[in-house]
Every structure is written in C-alpha cells, then in structure tokens.
N, C-alpha and C positions, 0 to 999 in steps of 0.2 A: 361149165355153165350153158343151161339149155334156153332160159328166159331172157328176157332184156326189159327194161322200166316201159311199162305203159303195156305190155303183153296181156291178153284177158287169159286168164285160167279159172279151172274148176279144180276143188279138191275132191280126190279120188273118195267114191264112196264106197270105202272098205274098212271092214269091221275086224281085222286081225287078232281083236283079244277073244272072238267067238269061236278061233281055231286053237286056242292055249292059253296058256301064259305069255302076257305082253307087257311091254312097257311103252305108250303112247303119248308122243306129244303135240298130237294134233287132237283139238279139242272135238267132240263129237256132232255139235251142234254146227259146224264147219263142212262137215263132210256132204259132198253133194252140191256143195254151193259154189257161185261164182264170184271172180273177184280181179283185181287188177294189180300187177307187180308193182312196187312203187320205189323198192331198193334192193340191192343186192348187197349180202352182209358178210360176204367171202364163204370160204368152206371151213367147215366143223367137223369133227368127230361125231358121226350118227349116236345120240344118245339112245336110242333104242336098242343097241346093241350094248353101250357103253353101261347100262341098267344090268346087264346080265355077266358081265365080265368077258363081253366077246369082243373079237378084235371090230374096232371099229371104223372103217373108211371114211375119210373125208367126204361132206356132201354139202354142194351149196344150200346156203340158207338165206331166204329171202324174207322182206316186209310185204305183206298181201293186204290190201285194202279190200275193204267190203262194206257195199252199203247197207246201213240197216234195214231198208226195205228186204234186201235179198236174203235176210236172215229172220228175220221177224215181221210178220205181216202189220204189226201195229207201230213198226219203227218208222221214226221220223224221216224223212225224203232227203234233208240237206245233212244227215250224221252219217258215220261211219266208224269202221271199226278196223283198226290196223293189228294184224297179228304176224306172229314168225312162225314160218314154215319150212318146212326142207323140201328141196326139190322131188325126192322121190313121193312126195305125196300130193304133188301137183301134174294137171295135163292140160292140153292146151283146152282152152274154150271154145 
C-alpha cells in the first residue's frame, strides 16, 4: 500500500485501450484529474488481468473522492464523487 487516507492523488492520464484489447476499470472521465484517498479497501486480484484469464496479482484498492468541480466545470462546489480505483492507476498529485 503506497497511499494513506488524506493523500492527494491524480489518476494517470493513460489510455491502454488505444494500444490493443484492454479491460479497463478506470472511468475515462477521471483520467488526469485530482482527488483524495478516503479509504483503503484491501488488496484484490487485478480485474484487468482476470478479464483475459491471465494471472492476476493482488493490487491495493482505494476509495478516492473527487470534487465535482474538478471533473465538470458546471459541477456544484459542495458535491463530490467517490470511486473505487486500483493503486496502479494512481500517482501522487
């Protein structure tokens, strides 16, 4: 586990689906945006590998919160979105 509750993170702006067949669990609208770790959910097999029947190493999974104004310009300032994201999609903000 590389992140702690309260850490500022950014979702990697990566598009593996442009490089060939891929199963992506990270919504495209989050890529490149900043959020904050709110909960560690344990280590789980990587679903991106499971989808192709490949060996799936366990990876840390987190709840990450994003202010709506970070994601959408017309978002309400007091609203946020919480999403489950695997650690390999996150980097320090």
